[in-house]
C-alpha positions as CSV (number, residue, x, y, z in Angstrom):
1,M,-0.1,0.4,0.0
2,A,1.4,3.4,-1.1
3,L,1.6,6.0,1.0
4,A,-0.1,9.5,-0.1
5,T,2.9,12.0,0.8
6,R,1.8,15.6,2.2
7,T,4.0,18.7,1.0
8,D,3.5,21.8,2.1
9,R,4.0,24.7,-0.3
10,R,5.1,28.3,1.2
11,P,4.9,31.2,-0.5
12,S,7.9,32.7,-2.0
13,T,9.5,36.0,-0.4
14,T,8.6,37.9,-2.9
15,R,4.8,36.9,-2.6
16,T,5.0,36.8,0.9
17,I,6.2,40.6,0.7
18,W,3.7,41.7,-1.6
19,D,0.5,40.4,0.3
20,S,1.8,42.4,3.5
21,S,0.3,45.8,3.5
22,V,4.1,47.4,4.1
23,G,4.7,45.5,0.6
24,K,2.5,47.2,-0.5
25,K,3.0,50.7,0.4
26,S,6.8,50.0,-0.1
27,V,6.0,49.4,-3.4
28,M,3.5,52.3,-3.9
29,A,6.8,54.5,-2.0
30,V,9.0,53.7,-4.8
31,S,7.7,53.4,-8.0
32,G,5.6,56.9,-6.6
33,L,9.5,58.5,-7.0
34,V,10.1,56.9,-10.1
35,M,7.3,59.2,-11.3
36,L,8.1,62.6,-9.5
37,G,11.7,61.8,-11.1
38,Y,9.9,61.5,-14.7
39,L,7.7,64.6,-13.1
40,V,11.0,67.0,-12.5
41,V,12.3,65.9,-16.1
42,H,8.9,66.6,-18.2
43,M,8.8,70.2,-16.2
44,L,12.0,71.3,-17.2
45,G,11.2,69.7,-20.7
46,N,8.5,71.6,-21.4
47,L,10.2,75.3,-19.9
48,K,12.3,74.8,-23.6
49,I,9.0,76.6,-24.7
50,F,10.4,79.6,-24.0
51,F,13.3,79.5,-25.8
52,G,11.5,79.2,-28.9
53,A,9.8,76.8,-31.7
54,D,13.1,76.2,-33.2
55,E,14.8,75.1,-29.4
56,F,11.5,73.0,-28.2
57,N,11.0,71.2,-31.8
58,G,14.5,70.4,-31.5
59,Y,14.6,68.9,-27.8
60,A,11.7,66.7,-29.3
61,H,13.2,65.6,-32.3
62,W,16.2,65.2,-29.6
63,L,13.9,62.7,-27.3
64,R,13.2,60.1,-30.4
65,T,16.7,59.4,-31.6
66,L,18.2,59.5,-27.8
67,G,20.3,56.7,-28.0
68,S,20.7,56.4,-32.0
69,P,22.6,54.8,-33.4
70,F,23.0,52.6,-30.8
71,L,19.1,53.0,-30.3
72,H,16.4,52.6,-33.4
73,H,14.2,55.7,-33.8
74,E,12.6,56.4,-31.0
75,W,13.4,53.3,-28.8
76,A,14.3,55.1,-25.5
77,L,11.5,56.8,-25.3
78,W,9.2,53.8,-25.7
79,I,11.7,52.3,-22.7
80,V,10.9,55.4,-20.7
81,R,7.6,55.3,-21.3
82,V,7.3,51.0,-20.4
83,G,9.2,52.1,-17.6
84,L,6.9,55.2,-16.3
85,L,3.6,53.1,-17.3
86,A,5.0,50.0,-15.1
87,A,5.5,52.3,-12.0
88,V,1.9,53.8,-12.9
89,V,0.5,50.1,-12.5
90,A,2.3,49.5,-9.1
91,H,1.7,52.6,-8.0
92,A,-2.3,52.8,-8.8
93,V,-3.0,48.7,-7.9
94,S,-1.0,48.7,-4.4
95,A,-3.2,52.5,-3.9
96,Y,-6.5,50.2,-4.4
97,Q,-5.4,47.2,-2.9
98,L,-4.7,49.0,0.6
99,S,-7.7,50.6,0.0
100,R,-9.4,48.2,0.1
101,R,-7.9,46.4,2.7
102,D,-8.6,49.5,4.8
103,I,-11.9,49.2,4.2
104,R,-11.9,45.9,5.0
105,A,-11.0,46.8,8.3
106,R,-13.8,49.2,9.7
107,P,-16.5,47.7,8.1
108,V,-18.4,50.4,10.5
109,K,-18.2,54.2,9.8
110,Y,-17.1,56.7,12.9
111,A,-19.9,57.6,14.7
112,H,-18.6,60.5,14.3
113,K,-16.6,62.0,11.6
114,R,-13.3,64.2,12.9
115,R,-11.3,65.9,10.8
116,R,-7.8,64.6,11.8
117,A,-6.1,64.8,8.1
118,S,-5.0,67.6,5.9
119,Y,-6.9,68.1,3.1
120,A,-4.3,67.2,0.4
121,T,-4.5,63.7,2.7
122,R,-8.9,63.3,2.2
123,T,-8.3,63.8,-1.2
124,M,-5.4,61.3,-2.6
125,R,-7.7,58.8,-3.4
126,W,-9.7,61.7,-5.8
127,G,-7.0,63.1,-6.9
128,G,-4.8,59.9,-7.9
129,V,-8.7,58.8,-9.8
130,I,-8.1,62.9,-11.8
131,L,-4.6,62.2,-12.6
132,G,-5.4,58.8,-14.3
133,L,-8.4,60.0,-16.4
134,F,-5.5,63.1,-17.1
135,I,-2.8,60.4,-17.6
136,V,-5.5,59.5,-20.4
137,W,-6.2,63.0,-21.8
138,H,-2.7,64.5,-22.0
139,L,-1.3,61.2,-24.3
140,L,-5.3,61.6,-26.6
141,D,-4.3,65.4,-26.9
142,L,0.3,65.7,-27.1
143,T,0.4,62.3,-28.4
144,T,-1.5,60.6,-30.6
145,L,-2.7,64.0,-31.4
146,T,-6.6,62.1,-31.1
147,V,-8.7,65.4,-29.7
148,N,-6.6,68.1,-30.6
149,E,-8.5,69.0,-32.9
150,R,-5.6,71.5,-34.4
151,A,-2.7,69.0,-34.4
152,W,0.1,68.9,-36.6
153,A,2.2,66.4,-36.3
154,G,5.8,66.3,-35.9
155,H,5.3,70.0,-34.5
156,P,5.0,69.9,-31.0
157,Y,5.7,73.3,-30.6
158,E,2.9,74.7,-32.1
159,N,0.5,71.3,-30.8
160,V,0.6,72.8,-27.3
161,L,-0.4,76.2,-28.1
162,S,-3.6,74.7,-30.2
163,T,-4.3,72.7,-26.8
164,F,-3.9,76.0,-24.4
165,S,-6.2,77.9,-26.5
166,T,-9.0,76.5,-25.5
167,W,-11.1,77.2,-21.9
168,Y,-11.1,73.6,-21.8
169,G,-7.5,72.2,-22.3
170,N,-6.3,75.1,-20.0
171,T,-9.3,73.9,-17.8
172,I,-8.1,69.8,-17.5
173,Y,-4.6,71.2,-17.7
174,I,-4.5,73.3,-14.5
175,V,-7.1,71.5,-12.9
176,A,-5.0,68.2,-13.1
177,M,-1.5,70.1,-12.1
178,A,-3.7,71.2,-8.6
179,A,-4.4,67.7,-8.2
180,L,-0.3,66.8,-8.7
181,G,0.9,69.1,-6.3
182,L,-1.4,67.8,-3.7
183,H,-0.9,64.2,-4.5
184,V,3.2,64.6,-4.9
185,R,2.9,66.8,-1.1
186,H,1.7,64.1,0.8
187,G,3.1,61.4,-1.0
188,F,6.3,62.6,-1.0
189,W,6.0,62.9,3.2
190,S,4.3,59.5,3.0
191,A,7.1,57.6,0.6
192,A,10.1,59.2,3.0
193,Q,8.3,57.5,6.6
194,T,7.5,54.5,4.6
195,L,11.5,54.2,3.6
196,G,12.2,54.3,6.6
197,A,13.6,58.4,5.9
198,G,11.5,59.9,8.7
199,S,12.7,60.7,12.0
200,A,11.6,63.8,14.2
201,R,15.0,65.4,13.6
202,R,14.4,65.4,9.9
203,D,10.0,66.1,10.4
204,R,10.6,69.7,9.2
205,T,13.1,69.0,6.3
206,L,11.3,66.6,4.7
207,K,8.1,68.6,5.2
208,F,10.3,71.6,3.7
209,L,11.1,69.6,0.4
210,A,7.7,67.9,0.2
211,N,6.1,71.7,-0.1
212,G,8.9,73.0,-2.3
213,L,8.5,70.5,-4.4
214,A,4.4,70.5,-5.1
215,L,4.9,74.0,-5.1
216,V,7.4,73.8,-8.5
217,L,5.8,71.2,-10.1
218,F,2.6,73.1,-10.0
219,A,4.3,76.0,-10.9
220,G,6.3,75.1,-14.1
221,F,3.6,72.8,-15.2
222,V,1.2,75.7,-15.0
223,S,3.4,78.6,-16.5
224,V,2.7,76.4,-20.1
225,P,-0.5,77.3,-20.7
226,V,-0.3,81.1,-18.5
227,A,2.2,81.8,-20.9
228,V,-0.1,81.2,-24.0
229,M,-3.5,82.5,-22.4
230,T,-1.5,86.0,-21.7
231,G,0.5,85.6,-25.4
232,V,4.2,85.3,-24.0
233,V,4.5,82.4,-25.9
234,N,2.7,82.9,-29.1
């Protein structure tokens, strides 16, 4: 008579870390910092529009030929896009799962609501949704040119002017950048705490950096539509 053998399958270390709240928060923190780095570079690139059409269009062309001749046309750009997409998906999935876990942990609502968190903290979830919808709009507007009525393929400077010559283009962009500022302000602080950079001694410095980054990103991104609206860039 053969004896049945039973083997216990233990979850992998990676799976164990991912299933924990600390692991999900760490994924959110790292992916958030990756996106923050991209945003800083993206904002600096956008500011080239103040140097004229030739400078801005030349910068856009350089992005598509980055790594040439080792890399083919737009390969470097697509590598960045895929990496950024992975960071966005990891960030969103972790945020959603943590949110669901938090709801399950408190099935009964509090009898008395208390305003214990800042406005940015309370609106992190809605801010994430707004930014997710904006990313889709932004790609359709200035990458695929699907919703840009006066788009001119191969002329990014003119396409930016076309977008910010409309009231809805400006409204969508400025609202999204306000949400971004609030999201970065709280997200940077949370990432620092999750990754162990926070401490009582560094508390004031981290808050200053979080506020500064949020303000610089908001001002830098919004300066472009404002410049187009006021005729500084035309």
